[in-house]
N, C-alpha and C positions, 0 to 999 in steps of 0.2 A: 504494500500500500504506500502511496505517496500523495503529497498535496498537489492537486491539479489546479485549483482555483481558490483564491482568497479575495476578500473584498474590503473596500474602504468607502465609507460614506462621504459624499462630497455635496457641497451646496450648489454647485453649478458644473454640469458635465463638460461644457465647452471650455470653461476656465481650467478645470481639472485636466482635461486632455492636453491643453497647451502647456500647463505647468509640468505635468509628468513626462511629456515628450520633449518639448523645446527647452525646458530648464534642466530637468533631471536626466533626460537622455533615454527614456524608455521608448518603445515603438508601439504604435497601435496594432493590435492583433485582430480584434473583432469589433464590428459596429453593426448592430441590428436594431432598427427602429421598433419601439414598443410604445405606441401612443405618443405622449408628450416627451417621454424619456427614451433611452437606448440601452441595450445590452452592450456595454463599452468596456473593452479590456485592453490592457497594455502588458507588454512583456519586456524582459531584458534583451537588448540586442545581442548579448553574449549567449543567450539561451532562448532563441525564438520559439522553440517547442516546449519550453519549461513552464513553470507555474505562471498562470495569468493573474493579473490584478484587476478586479472588476471595480470600475469607478461608478459606484452605486449611488443613485439619487437618495437624498436624505429626507424623503417625504414622510416616512413613518413618524408619528408623534413622539415616540420614545427616543428617536435618534438625536435631535437637537439638544435636549437636556443632558443626555449621556455624553455627547461630544463636548459640550460646554464644561461639564464637570471634569472630564479628562484634561482638557486644555488648562483649566483653572488650577488643577493640581500638578500640571507639568508632565502628565503621563502620555507617552507616545501611543498612537493608535496602532502602529506597526513598526517594524524595523527592516532596513535593507542592508545587506552586506556590501561592503566596499573594500577595495584593496588597500587604500590609504585614506583614513579619515581626515587627516590634516590637509592633504591635497584636495579632497572633495570639499572640505570646508572653505578653502581658499578659492577654488573654482566657483562654487555656488555663491559665496559672499560677493565675488566680483560681478556676478549676474544679478545681484540685488536680493538674494534670498536672505530672509531674516532667521537667525538662529536664536533659540532660547537657551541653548547650552553649547558653549564652545567645546572643542575637543577635550576630552577628559580621559586619562588613562585610569583604568580600574582593573588591576591585575592583568589577566590575559587578554583583555579587550580594551579598545579605545572607542569611545562613542561621542557623538554630537547629536543635537536635536534641532530640527528645523521646522518652520511653519510652512505648510504646503499651500497656503492662501485659500484653501477650500474648506477650512474648519478643523484641520487636524495638525497634530504634532507628529513628526516622523523622525525616528532615530536612525542614524547611520552607524554601522558597527564594523570595526576591523578586528579580526582575531589575530593574536600574535603568532 
């Protein structure tokens, strides 16, 4: 068994697609219209047949309070692995990305936390 799909709630699918592709560097995998919304996924260009990230609309009434509580407490909605957290921090900061946690070494991992502009905090992680 392996993870095939995971999702993140976003407040605007178009804005999320731009951020996740143009800023973070993912590529669009699937886009299927579903009424006012879409089944919209992105993948890593390093693993185009790997785990898909669904950019899921946040329309359910439980989503906004849940996400607001996570952001208020500084808890990331998910984490992405990177080769070099400090290099990604520098690259993304230069592109205007706001970080809520600068690179921090914690034993065998280095992490940083960014704001995805769509209502979520995202952690980037480098394993030693």
